[in-house]
N, C-alpha and C positions, 0 to 999 in steps of 0.2 A: 878688136878682132877676137873671135872665139878661139880658145885654146884647143877645141875639139875639131879635128879634121878626119877625113876618110882614112888618111894614111896612119894617123895616131890610133884610130879604132882598130885597124888591121894589125898594127904592131902589138897592141895590148889584147887582142882577141884570141880566142882559141876555138877550134883548131886554126893553125896558121893557114891563111888563104888570101887571095887577092880579090875576093868578092864579099862585101858586107853581108849579103844574104845568107852566107854559109856559116857565119860566126855563131857559136852557141853559148860561149862564156866570155864575158868582157870585164876587165879590171880597170876602173877609172878612179881608184882610190888615191888620196894624197895629191891631187892636182890643183887644189885651191879653187875648185869650181864654184861658181855662183849659179843661182837658179837660172839666170838668163843665158848661161852657157849651154844649157841642155836644149839643143835645137831639135824640135820634133821632126823637121824635114830630113835631118841627118840620121837621127836615131831611129826614125821610122823605117829606115831601109834595112834594119836588123830584123828581118821577118821571122827568123828562126831562133832568136836569142832566148835562152832559157835561164841564164844566170848573169846578174849584173851587180857589180860592187861599186858603190858610190861613197864608201866610207871615207872619213877624214877629209872632208871638204868643207865648204861654207854655204851649204844649201839651206835656204829658209823655206822653200816649198818645191814640190815637184810639178812640172807642167802637167796639165790635165789631158794632153793628147799626144803622149809619147809614141803610141802605136806599137806596143810590144805584146802582141796577143798571146804568145806562148811562154811568157816569163813565169818561172816557177820559184826562183830564189832571188831575193833582193836584199842587199846589205846597204844600209844608210846610217851606220853608226857614226857618232862623233861629228854631227853637223849641227845646224841651228834650226831644224824643222819645227814649225809651230802648228802644223795642220796635217792631218792624215787622210782627209776625205778624198783626195785625188788618187789614193791607192785603189779605189774601186775599179780603175781602168785595167787592173791586172786580176781578173777573176780566177785564173788558174794558179795564183801564187800559193805556194806551200810553206816556204820558209822566209822569215822576215827578221831583220836585225835593225833595231832603232835605239840601241844603247848609246848613252852619251849625248842625247838631245835634251838639254836641260829644260826646254820649254814644253816638252810633252809630259802629260800627266796620266794618271790612271784612267781618266776619261777617254784619252786617245787610245789606250790599250783596248778599251771596250769597243770603241768605234771600229778599230781594226778588225776585231773578232766578228763584228756584225757585217762589215763590208766584204770580208774575204772568207767565203764559206768553206774553201778548201784548205785553209791555213792549218798546218800541223805544228809548226814551231815558231815561237816568237822569242827573240834574244836567246836562242839556244835551248829554250825550255818548252815542254809540251803545252800546247794551246788548248787542250780539251777542257780543262777546268774553267778557263776564262770563257770559253764558248758556252758552257753550261750556265755560267753566271749571266751572260748576255741573254740567253734564252729565257731564264727566269725573270729577269728585269723586263724584257720585251713583252712577255706574256702578261705580266701584271700591268704594264703601261698600256697595252692594247685594251685590256679589260676596262681600265679606268677612263681612257679617252672615249671608248665606246659608250660607257655609262654617262659620261659628261655630255656627249653628243645628244643622247636621248633626252637628258634633262634640259639641255640648251634649246633644242628644237621644240620641246613641249611648251616652253615659255615664250615663244615667238608669236607676234601678231601677224595676221594675214597681209597687212599692208607693207611690211618691211621688204626691201629690195634684196633679191637673192645674192647678188655679188657682194653687197655690204655685209650681209649675214655671214657669208662664207669667210670673209676677212676677219670679222669680229670673232667668229668661233675659233679660228686658228690662234688669234692673239690671246683670247681669254683662256683657251686650253693651256697654252704655254705658261700663262700666269697662275692658273688655279690648280692644274693637275700636278701633284707632287708624289714622289715615291722614292724610298731609299735614302741613303745618307747624304748630307749636305755636300760632301766632297765629290759626289757623282752627279751633282746638279747639272753640270754642263752636258753630260751624256744624256741624262733623262730629258732635259729640255730639247735637245737635238732630236731625240726619238719622238717626243710628243709632237713636235712640229711636223715631222715626216708622217706620222700616223694621222694627225689631224688633216693634213693636206690630202692624204689618200682617201680619208673618209668623205671629205668635201667633194673630191673629184668623182667619187662613185655614188654620191647622193646618200651616203650612210649605209650602203649595202655591202661594201667590200669587207671581207674578214681580214682584219689587220694582221692576225697571227701568221698568215701565209708568207709574210715577209721576214719571219724569224730566220736567222742563219741556220743552214744545215749543219749537222754535226760533222766535224772533220773525222778522218779515219782515226780510230783509237779512242774516240770519245765515249764509246760504250763502256770502256773500262772505268770511267769516272762515275758510273752509276746513273740512275735515272735523275734528271734535273728536278730539283725540289720546287714546289710552288712558292715557298717562303724565301725571303731574302737571306735567311740563315745560310743558304748555299754559298754565300760570299765569304763566309768565315774561313780562315786558314785552318787546315786540318789539325794542326797541333795546338791551337788555342782553345783550351777547354772552357766550355760554358757550364758553370755550376748551376744546379737546380735549387730553387727555393724549397724550404721544408714544407711538407703538406700543411702543417699548422699555420704557417705564415701565408700561404696562398689565399686563405680566406680573410686575412687581415691585411688589406692593401696598404695601410698606413701604420706600421708598427712604431708608434711614436707616443710620447707623453707630453701633453700640454701642461705647462707649469705656471706661466705668468697669467694671473687671473684677468678676465675681462678683455683679453686680446685675441684676435683671430689669427691663429698660427697657420703658416703655409702648409698645405697638404702635399705630401710627397709619397710616392709609391716606389718600392724597390723594383728595379727594372732588370738589371743584368749583374751577374757575378762572374768575373773572368779570371782564369789562371793563365795569363799570357806572358808571364815573365819566368816561366819554369826553366830551370837549367836542363839542358839537353832535351827540351820539350817534354819533360816527364810529368805525367798527370799525378805522380806521387809526391811532387814537390809542394809542400805546404809550409816551407821554411824560409824561402827567399823573402827578404824584407824589402818593401816598396817605400820610397821616401818622398817623392815629389811629383806633382802634376800641374799642368797649366793648360788653359783653354786657348785654342788658336784664335788670333785676332782676325776679324773679317777684313780682307784686303782687296776684294774685287771692286772695281769702279761701280758706283751706284749702290753698293752694299755695305758702305762703311759703318752704317748704324745698325746693321743686322747683328743678331746674336749667334755666336759660333756654337756648334754642338760637337766639335772635334776637340778631343783632349789628348795631350801627350802625357805619358806616365813613365816613370823610371824606377828601376830597382834591379839589383843583381847586375848581370852583364847586358841587359837589354833596355832599349827605349822603344815604347810602343805608341802608336797614334791610333786612337779608337774613335769610332763614330758612336756617340752616346745613344742615338735613337735606336740603332739596330744592334749594338754590341759588337759590330764588326771591327776587327783589328785591321786597319787599312794599310799600315806600314809597320815594319818591325826592323830595328837596327840592333845588331849584336856586336860586342867587342869582347872577345874572350879574355878573361883575366881582369877585366874592369869591373868596378862596382859603381854604378851611377847614383849620385846623390841629389842632383838638381837639374832642372830643365827650364828654359825660358824661350819665348818666341819674339821675333821681330819681323817686320815687313819691309823689304827693300825694293827700291826702284832700280831695275837693271836695264841698261841700254844695249841692244844688240849691235852687231857690226853694221847693220843696215840703218841704224838710228831709231829703231822701234823700241818703245818703252814697255817693259814687262814688270809686273809686281810679283815678287817672290815672298813666300812665307818661309823663313829660315828658323830652324830650331837649334838652339845651343844646348848641349848636354855635357855634363862634367861630373867628376867623382874622384875615386881613389887615386888615380894615376896623375892627377894634377893637370890634365890636358882637357881643353875644350874642343869638342867636335861640333862642327857646323854642318847641319844636315839640311839638304834641299829635299824636303819631305815628299813633295808631289812627284818629283822625278825619281826619287828613291835612291839617292846616293849621298855620301859624305863629300862635301866640296871644300873642306878646310879643317885643319887641326892647329890649334893654338897651344903651344907648350907654355902654359901660363904660370905654373908654380911647381916647386920641387916636392911639395907635400900635397896631400889630398885637398880638393876643392869642396868646401862645405855647402856653398850656395852661390848662385849667380843671378843677375837680373839685367835687363836692358834699360837704358834710359827711356822714359816715356815720351821725351821730346826729340831725342836724337837717335834715329833708328839704327845707326852703326855703332853707338857707344855701349859697351858691355862692361859691367862690374863683375869681378870674380873675387870671392872671399875664401881664404885658405887657412888650413891648420898651421901655416907658417906665420900666422898673426899679421898677415898683410891683406889689404884689399887693393886690387889693381883695376884701373880704368883703361880699357882697350878701345881703340877704334878699329873695328874689323874691316872697315871699308866696304867696297862693293866688288863682286867677282871680276877678274880680268877676262880677257878674251878666251882663256882656257877654263873659265868658270872656277877659278881658284881664288881664295881669299889671301890677302897679305895683311895681317893684323899688325898694328903698331901700339906700343905702350905709351899712354899719355900721362898717367898719374899713379903714384903709389901712396896708399894711406896706411900708416903704421898704427897697429892696435896693441894694447897692453895684454889682451887675451884673445882667444880664438873667436873670430866673428862667425855667428851662426845664421843670422838672417839679415838681409839687406833691404832697405826701404828708402828710395828717394823721397824727399819731403814733397808732399802733394802740391803745395802752393808755390814751391820754388825748386823743382827737381834739378835744375842746372846749377843751383847754388849750394844746397846742403843734402847730405846723405846720412840717414840714420842706420845704425847697425845694432842688432841685439847680439851680445857677446857672452862668453862664459863669465866675464867679470862685470857685466852690467850693460847699460845702453849708452852708446856714444854717438857723437855727431861730428862730421867733417865738412869743411868747406871744400867743395869740388870744382870751384871755378878755375878754369885753366889759365886765366889771366892774372891770378893772384901770385904774389912773390913766394919763392921757395922758403920753407921754414927750417928744414934740416934734412940731411941725407943719411942713409944707412951706411956705416963705414965698411962693414964686412962684405957688402954686395952692392957696389955702385950701380945706379940705374943707367939705362941707356941714355945717350944724349937726347935732349928735348923732353925727357920724362921728368916728372917732379915727384919728390917725396914730401909727404905732409903729415904732421902729427894731428892727433885728435883735437878738435876745436872745443868740445865740451863733453862732460860726462853727466848723466842724469841719475838722480837718486829718487826713490819712490816713498821713503818714509824716514825722516830724519831721526838719527839716534838709534836706528834699528839695525840688527845684525843683517837684515835682508836688504839694506839700503842699496848695496851694489852687488846683489846676487845675480846669477845667471838670468839672462833674458833670451828665451828660446822661441818666442812668438812675437811678431811685430808686423803691423800693417796699418795703413791709414784707412779710416772709415769714410772720411770726406777730406776736404782741404785743411781742416783743423784738427779733428779728433783722431787720436792714435789709440789703437788697441795693442796692449803688450801683455805678455804672460811670462811667469817665472820668477818675478821679483817677490811675490807673496804666494805661498802654497794655497792651492784650492781656489784661487781667484784669477780673473782677468781684469786688468786695469784699463779704464778709459781716461785719457788725459788730453789736455789741450796743448797743441803745439804752439799756437799763437800766443796764448797767455804765458806759457812757460818761457818761450824765447824772448817775449817782450819784457819779462821781469828779470832777464839774465843779468843785464848790467855789466857785461864783460867778464863775468866769473867763469872759471873753468869747471866748476862743479855746481850743478843747478838742480834744485828740487822741482819735480814736475808738478803742474797744477792738476790735481786729480778731480775728475768730474763724477766718476762712479766706479764701483767695483762690481764685477759680475761673478756670480757663483759658478764654480767649475768643479771638476772632480778633485777629491782630497788626496789623490795619489801623490807619492813622492817621486815617481818616475818622471824623467825629463824628455825633452825633444819631441813633444807633440806640437806640431806647428799649427798656428792659427792662420786664418785667412779672412778677408772681408769681401763683401759684395757691395761696393760703394753706391751703385745705382739704386739698390734696394735698402741701403742702410743696415746691412746685416753683418754680424760677426759669427764665424764658424770655427769649431774646434772638435777634434776627436778625443777619445780617452782610452784607458787601459781595458775597458770592458767591451769595446767595439761600438760604443754609442757615439752619436754626433750631436753636439750641443749647438743650438741656434739661438742667437740673441738679436732682437729688433732694437737697435740702438736708438733710433729716432723715438720709438715709444718709451724706452727706458728713461731717456733724458728728459722727457716731459713729466715724469713722476717726481714726487717730492724727494729732495735729497735725503738719503738714508745715512745713518751713522756709519763711519768707516768699517765697523765690525759687522755690519749687516749688508752683505752684498745682494744685488738684484738677482732674482732667480732667472734662469733661461726662459726664453719664449717657448721653446720646444726642445725635446730630446728625442732623437730618432734612435730607437733601440736596435741592436744588432739583429738582422732578420734570420740568422742561422741557416745559411745555405747548406746544401748537401754536397759533400765531396768524398770520394772513395767509399761511397755507400753509407757514410755516417754524417751526422749533423756537425757543422762547425759552430759550436755553441758559444765560443768565446774567442776574441782576438783583440789586438790593439790597433786602433786607427791612428796611424802616424800623421796623416795629412788629409784635409778636407778642402776642396775647392769647388765653387759653383761658377757657372757662366754668368755673364753680365745681367741677363734677364731673369736669372734664378729659375730657369726651366729644367736644368740638369745639375745634379750635384754628384761629384765623384769623390770617393773615399779610398785611400790606400792603406793596406794593413801590413802587419809584420808576418802574415801567413800566406803571402803570395796571392792575395785576392784583391782585385779591383772591383769595388762595389759602386754601382751607378743607380741613383734615384732620379725619378722624374716627377715634375709637378704637373698634374693633369690639366 
């Protein structure tokens, strides 16, 4: 039996009346309502209802025929809505609240703006800027679909059946017409389908732009909508201009390794999106880490992400590399973020539906890990992981809920963050504590056996731990006993890089696997990056606690004495990447280098390519020099992101 009755509606309605048709405002919040409880036959009697509150229920969808023609205010916060298209039944709607619906994304926000032309406020904020974004997207998509229609029809033969042609056109347009960032793909495909079907229905004569949403009141204050997608950029995220001298040189790089075809990269965007107080004067905030989002949608597991998360200062930003748009920005005043890492979780709704979530973990100075549901735009969990700052963190590549955190307290902790509960909150549990003799700086699960061993680059060298949870406990820390069921474990082995050398156990501040065997590490020898074999090194260990690595090659790098330039790898392409103190990006093709004759240890291999700093313009002057702290590329090496110590995110693209 439905909890909604005529008597309940009259009790909760305003003004007080004995007739449903006279109610203008109705509060149905906090009643644990399900979608099937919203009976159109009952609610349709509220002919003059203007305000409806459905917050704090368990709604997964709104029925498509509620029959509320005069509704102007709708509150649906804190539900489980996964679709907004049924909101088109409320054409007069002016205010809408959808906060706390974790399955809604930025795509749904754009759909809402398109479907509701009179909308003035969404989640308490002015809707005019989003409306302008939708108009810009819609205009460009309409032009592209129309051009695709003309090309498609010109290629048809006279014998083809009209009905099949129409179906083929719609399907091929959805597949082939692309515009805007990958994160808006759901919205753009939705609009491409609509535009294509309208074109087919009109025989190609209908002007698609007539369906663009009208500006809501107050939209004029936002300015004339721009034709370029740059209108989507947040107003305080400064896009720096490339210097005039560099605009004519699209690939400011130096090819070093002879006889090899170096990848061509063009400088694309330079962003100041981590500024304190959104100040364009801030060229001092240091940026420390970035990571590309994994593809998580069904059917797209093998696709390449173009969405990157960056951290530095008090902010974490999520950027679309294609357009330079800052899609999301999370701030924590007083924090300084040092590390970010992605995972993809399968979440089951109360109705039993499975959803895939991209979750971003961010941590830094305060020793806390914040778990961000980026698409929905909120922090859904905080893990108080360490009493001192967290230097780095990473997720297990095989267990999506397992997170390693490494701290200045000389401990590495393995957490199981679990999956969100019905309130979309995480309850993390501590599984394992790894004790280190020095501060761990970089974490790297062993590629061939990530559930067995973990490598860490530390202030005192490179170490390895056994991270199997079914192994016996080795020792506990006396001054701070771990929680029950958590395990403390000492280092399994320490690696040295040159026997009898003073640098044998020096700082390792760069560490990553190039493939299942080859490890790239930096810091043990000034001016070089070391390539060594995990399998050969571990196979020759023989139970020793101190092991000399089997070096395959040395790579020439900057002679600087400065530390903490983090290297990264692009395993699918066999590349090693590292920045330096001059703003350059060093690129090494490891597969090509290892085919070369073995050089003497004192003769490192030259880089395949060096990308020179493109000198963007900021505050009316060229930024001629900076330090590149971190460089990361996506899996297909189509985008490369570099973070600097001068609050600049630099993005390159491979044409």
